[in-house]
C-alpha positions, 0 to 999 in steps of 0.5 A: 138475438134481437133485443126485446122491444121492452128492454130496448124502449126502457133503455131508450127512455133512460138514455133520453131522460139522462142525456144532459147529466150523462154528457156532463159526467163523460165530459168531466171523466174525459178530462180527468183521464187526459191529464198527465200520470199523477207522479209526473204531474205533482210537485216533488213533495206530493210524490215523495209523500205518496210513495215514501212508505213503498219498497225501494223497488216499487218506488223506483218502478212507479216513479222512474219507470212510470210503471201503472200504480193500482189503488186498493180500496178494501172493506176489510174488518175481522169482525164480519164474516164476509169481510174477514177473508179480505185480510190477505188480499192486499199482499196477494194483489201487491205480489201479482202487480209486482209480477207484472212490473207494476205497483199496488197500494192500499189507498184506504179502507171503507167501513163495513157494518152487517145489518145481521148484527144491527138488525132491530137495534139503534145501530141499524138506523146508520145502516142505509146511510153507511153506503154514502159514508162508504162512497166518501170513504172511497172518494178519500182513499182515491183523492191522492190521485196517483193511481192508474187504476183501481180494485175494489174489495167489497161484497155486502149490502151497502158496501158494494154500492158505496164502493161503486158510487165512490168509484164512479166519482173517479170514473176515469180510472179502470176498475175491477171489483174483487169479492171474497165469496160465500161461506160453505153451507151450514144450517139451511135457511129454511130450517133457520126460518122455522126456528126463528118462528118457533122463538117468536112463539115462545116454543123454543128458548134463546139457547136453541135460537142462538144454536140454530143461528150459529150453525147457519152463520158459522165461518168466513164468507157471506151469509148463503141466502140470497139477500142483498149482499149476494144480489151485489155479486149477481149484479157485479157479474151482469155489469161486467165489473168482475173477473167472470165467474168470480161471484160465488167461489168460496173463500180460502181456496186455490180458485179464489186466490187465482181469481183474485190475481186474475183481477189484477192482470185484468185491471192492468190489461186495461191500462197497458193496452190503453183500451179506454174503458174506465169504469165511468164509461163502462157503467152506461145506461145499458149496463144499468138495465142489464143489472136491473134485468139480473136482479129481476131474473133471480128475485133479488133484493128489494134494497137495489130499488134504492141502491141502483137508483144511486149508482145510476145517478152517480154515473149521470143516469137517471132511473126510477121504479117505472123502469124497474116495473116495466122490465119486471113485466117481461124478464121471467124468474129463472132462479129460486134461491132462498128466500124465493126457494129453498136452495142457497147460494152455493147450490145456485152456483152448483146448478149453474149460477150467475153465468147460467142466468146472464146466458139465458137473458142474453139469448132471450134478448133481455140484456144488452150484449153490446156493452163494455166489460173489464175483459175485451171479450165482453159480456159473453165471457160471463155465461162461462165459469171458471176452473183451475187449470194444470200448474195453477192457471185458469180456464173457463168452461161452458156452463151447459144446461141447468144441473138442478132445474129446481134452482135455475131454469132456462128462459123458455121454461122459467119459474114465473113469466115476470120478474120478482118485484112489483110496483105498487101505486095508489092513495098511500103513495108508490112502494114495492113488493117482492113477489117472488117469495110471496105465495100466489094466494097472498098476492092480494090482502084486504084487512083493517089497518093497525098503525104503528110508529115503531117496530118494537110497538108491533113486536109488543102487540104481537106478544100481547096477542093483539094481532090474532086476526086478519091485519095489515100492520103499518110501520110508519116514520121508518123512511130516510128522513125520519130515522135513516130508513132501517130494515124491519127484518126482525118483524118477519117472524112474528108476521110469518107466525100470524100467517101460518095460523091462517090469518091474512097478513101484510106489511105496509111501511116507509122503511125497508125490509131485508134482502131476505124479505120472506113469504109474507106480503110486504109493501115497502119503501112507501114514498113520499114517506110519512116524515115527509108529508106522505099519506101514511101519516093520514092513515088511521087504525081500523082503515081498511087497506088493500094490498093488490100485487096482481093489479099493482095498487096499494089503497086505503079504502076510505072515501075520496072527501074523507081522505082528502080532509084528513090531516096528517099525523105529526111524527111524535116529538118523543120518536123524533128525539129518541131517533137523533141521539145514541149509537152515533145518530147525532152524526147523521143529522145532516144525512136525515135532513138532506136525504132524497126519497127512497125512489131517488136513491135516498142519496145524501150527496145531492 
C-alpha cells in the first residue's frame, strides 16, 4: 500500500528538521558499536569486578568463549501490581541465555512509581520527573559497558519512556522490551467510574468506594483501562521493540513465559547474526511516526504528547504537537477501549488487539512498513498474534477480521475519521485535548472561568456548591517548572458530576490529566505554563473562555487591548514554598528549574 501523502509529508518534515542532530547521534552510536567487546577492551581488574558474582560456567563463557552477555534492566518491585510479575523474569532470562550459550546479568533496577497510588498527593509531583530518573538509572545500569545486548523489563506510565530514553543513550546495543501483561478483568472501568462519581457527591462512603476500587485493581498486572501504561505497550508493538504480540498477554501463564524466553532468543539472534539493528538505528523518524499513528488510532494517552517528544529527542529526532495534529487529521480512530469506550484491554486483546490495529494502519498506508524491527521479518510480523504450539513452542497466526466491532474496527469503517487527540491554539497558549472520550455535543464549551491555584481549591469549591453552573475551571501553576506537572485525575469525578447535572463544564490547565482522561473536555499541557510567564497567569475569574475542539482553539474572549495591557499574576509565594518541601521534592529542585516546556518533552537533561 502506498504511504498516505500526509504521513509521508510529516515524516519528511521531521527528517529534515532532525537531520543535524540525527546525524550526530548515529555517528556516536556507530563509534560505540565499532569498539572491541567490553571484556576484551577493559583492564583485567575491571573485568574481574564485572563478572566476580557470575557462576563459574557463565564466567568462562563470557570471558574465554566470548559469549554474548545480555544486560537486564528491571523495574521490578513487589508493591505495584504491574511490576510484581517481573520478580521471576531474570531467572527465566538467565536460564534461556544459558541454553543458547550466552550469559545474562541484572545490570540494574529502576524506580517504578504508580500514579494511581500518588494521585492527588504530594508524591505525584515527583511522577513526571521520575521518567528522567529512570532514564538516568538505565544509563547507570548500562554504564559498566560489558554488555552486548539489553532487555528492558518495564510496563507503566513513566517507566517505559524512561527505559527507552536511557536505552537510546546506549543506542549501539540491540535491545528488546519485555512487558509483564495486564491483570485479568475485575470490576468494569465504567462501574468503577460510576462509584467514584457517587462518592464525589457523598452518595456512598469510603467503605463502598474502597470495595469498588479493590475489585477493579485486584491482582498482579497492569490496570485494565487504556491509560498511559497500556498505551506504552501499544507503541512498543508499533515500533517493533517487542516480540510480536507480547503486549497484552496476562501474567503468570505459559504463553507469557514463552514470550519472555523468545525475547532472549530475539536479542541474541540480532547479536549472533551480526545484523546491525541496535536500538538507536531502529528508532528512526519512521518508527516515531508509526508510534504516533498507533497512539492516535487507539485514542491513547495524552501523556505521550510529552513522553514521545522526549523519546524522539533522545534519538536525535525533533517532533512537535503540529506533527501530532496533522497525523490526527488523517489517522482514523480504530478502537474503543476505556476511557474511549466500555471495553478493557483484555477485551481489546480478544477482539484483535495491537496486531489488528497495526495491520489496518499498514494496509491503509498510515504506517511505514519499510522499518527495522527487533525481528528480521519486520513490522508485518506484528500483525499476527502468538500462541503456544505443541511441546511448548511458539507460533504466530493471522488475526483475521475484528472479533468484536464494538471494540476494534477496520480502517474502512472506523469509529471516527480522525485520531483521538486535537491541538488547541489561541491567546491562552498551545494545548491538547483528548476528543476520543468526549461526547461530540461537548466539543465546544464557552463559559465564565473560575481560576484556581491548586487542585485542592477546586475540590473545596465543588464541595461548597460554588460550581453549580456553566463553568470552565482553570487550574494553573501545574506545569513542569511550577511543581513537576502532576496529573489532576482526581478532578475527573467532580467535574463529571457537574457535567452530568447538565452544566457546560471544561477544565483548562498547564498540568496533566491521566492516560484515563475521561468524558469531560480538558485542555491540558497548556504551554507556555503560567510559572514561565504563560497566559494562564493573565486570566481572571469571570473571563469568558471558549474551548473549541472543532476549530482547534482555546481563547479568552477578552478584548485585545485589555488582554495586552494585563500584567501576569505571580505564583503565590506560599504555593511556591509548599511545592518545594516534603515527600522528597527538595531533591527535584534542579529538575523544576531546568525543565523544558511540555511540548519540548519536559526534558530535564538538555
